[in-house]
N, C-alpha and C positions, 0 to 999 in steps of 0.2 A: 594525385594523392601522394603525400610524403611517406617515407618508410615508417616513421613513427605513427602516422595516422593509420596506415595499413596494419601495423602490429596491434594497435589499439582496437581496430575494428575486428581483427581476427580473435583477439583475446575476449572481446565482448561476445562474439559468436560462440566461442568455446564455452564460456560461462552459461550462455543461454541454453546450449545443448545439454550441459551438465544438469542444469535446473530442470529442464524438460524430462530428462531421464529419471531424476529424483522424484519429481511429482508423479510420474507414472508408476514408479516402483513402490511408492508409499500408498497408492490407491486413491490419490486425490482427483483422478479423472475417472468419471463414471458415465455410462451410457444408459439411456432409458427414457422415461417421460417424467420431466421435472417442471415444477413451477418455481420461478426465481423470485427473489425479494421484490423485484420490480413488477411482479404479476405476470410477466411474460412466460410462455411455455418454451421448453427447450428439450432437445433430444440428448443433450449432454449436461453434466453438472461438474463444476470444478470446486472441490471441497478443500479449500486451503486450510481449514481447521484440522483436517487429517494430516496435512503437511506440517502445520505448526505444533502438532503434538508428537511429531517424530523428530527427535533431537538432531539427527544428521541433516535432515531436510531444512529444519528451522535454522540451523547454523549456516547452511549454504545460502539461504534466502537473506539472512542477516548480513553476511559478508558481501554479497552482491549489491544489496541495497546500500550498505555502508560506503562502498566504493563510490556510488553516485552521490551520496550525502556529502562526502568529503570534498566534492567539486562545487558544492553550493554554499552560498552565504546564508547559513541558518544557525540559529542558536538553540533550537529545541526540536526534538523528535516527538511527534504526536500520533496517536492512534485512536480510532473510534471503536467503542465497544461493539461487539465482542471480537470480531475477526481481526481488527487492527491492534488489539492489546498485546498479544504475544509477539507479533511482528515488531511493533514499535519498541517494546521492551527489549527484544533481542538486538535491534539496531541501536538503541540507546546504549546498551552494554558494549557493543562493538565500537561505537564512535566516541563513547564517554560523554555524549551530550545529554543534558537533562531531558526527562521524559514528561509528557503531558498526556493524560488519558481524557477522552471526551465521552461523557455519558450521553446516551440517546434521550434520556429523560431525567428529571430531577428526582432524587430519592426523597422520600417523605420523612427522613430522619437524619441525624448527624448534621453536617454542614449545609445540606440541601444544595450543594453546588453541582453544576454540570461538569466540573473539571476536577481531576485528581492530579495534583502537581501544581507548580507555580506558573502563572501567566500574568504578564503585565504589558502595558502599551509599549510598542516598539519591538517586542520579541518577534523573531523571524522563524516560523515553523515550517517543517516538512511533514506532511501527513502520510502515514502508512496505511494502506488498505489491502485487504486480501484479494478480492475480485471486484473489478469495476464493470458495470454493464451500462447503465444510463448515467451513473455518477451521483444519483440522488442523495444517498446517505452521506457521502463525503462532502458534497456541496452544502448540505445542512450543517455539518460540523464546521466547515470553513466559515460560513456566515456567522455562526455562534462565536467562533474564535475572533473573527474580525470585529465583532461588536465590542470586544475588550480593548481594541486598539492595536492588537497584535496583527501580524501579517502572515499569510500563507500564499506562497507562489508556486509551490511544487507538491505534487501528490505522486508517491511511488506506490504502484499496485503490483502485486505479484503476478496477476494475470488480468489483462484487459480483454473482455469479451468482444471488443470492437463494435459496440452497439450504441455509440453516442457519447460515452463518458468523456472522451478526449475533447470533442466539440463543445459539450456543455461546460466543462471546466474552463476551456478557453474563453467562453462568454463571460466568466467571472474573473478573468485574468489569473488563472492558475494553469500550470502545465502538468499534464499527465505523463509520467515516465514509467511505463510498464516494464517489468523484468522480462515478461513473456507475453505474447498475444495469443488469443485463442487459435488463430490460424497457424501460428508456430506450433502450438501444443497438439493440435488435431491433425497435423500432416501425417 
């Protein structure tokens, strides 16, 4: 490993540890009996909405995600409602890339669009997600985006629970890039 690769690896590890400390400090990690969006039961819950309402933690997430986005060939930052909206907004501001929000359902009024922001064929998006478990929500959003002719090759998740999302996303040719994994966070 070259000196530059070692320095980069060390920097990423420092960033990860800083994020873990911030997530714990803002109360985003809770223990008890929880039912996840996937329906699975869990002894811990990662509440990134708690982190995204804390300005210092949100800024930290945005900076770390933006560093990864800057290495990608993407034209737009996207987020799925609700958890991905503040994250994608913060990363869009950090990178100055356009923002696209993906609704989970069509609204019965206004434009009746599933998208907030501009999307056109050929756009290259990175999706921001708060927590990934199986990847179901973000996969639904990716399929919707792809129907427009735009492409999504990357998903940045603040925390991956390591319960299949990475593999499920790979099946649809998308790469999951978690800032932190559950095993990192729960050490």
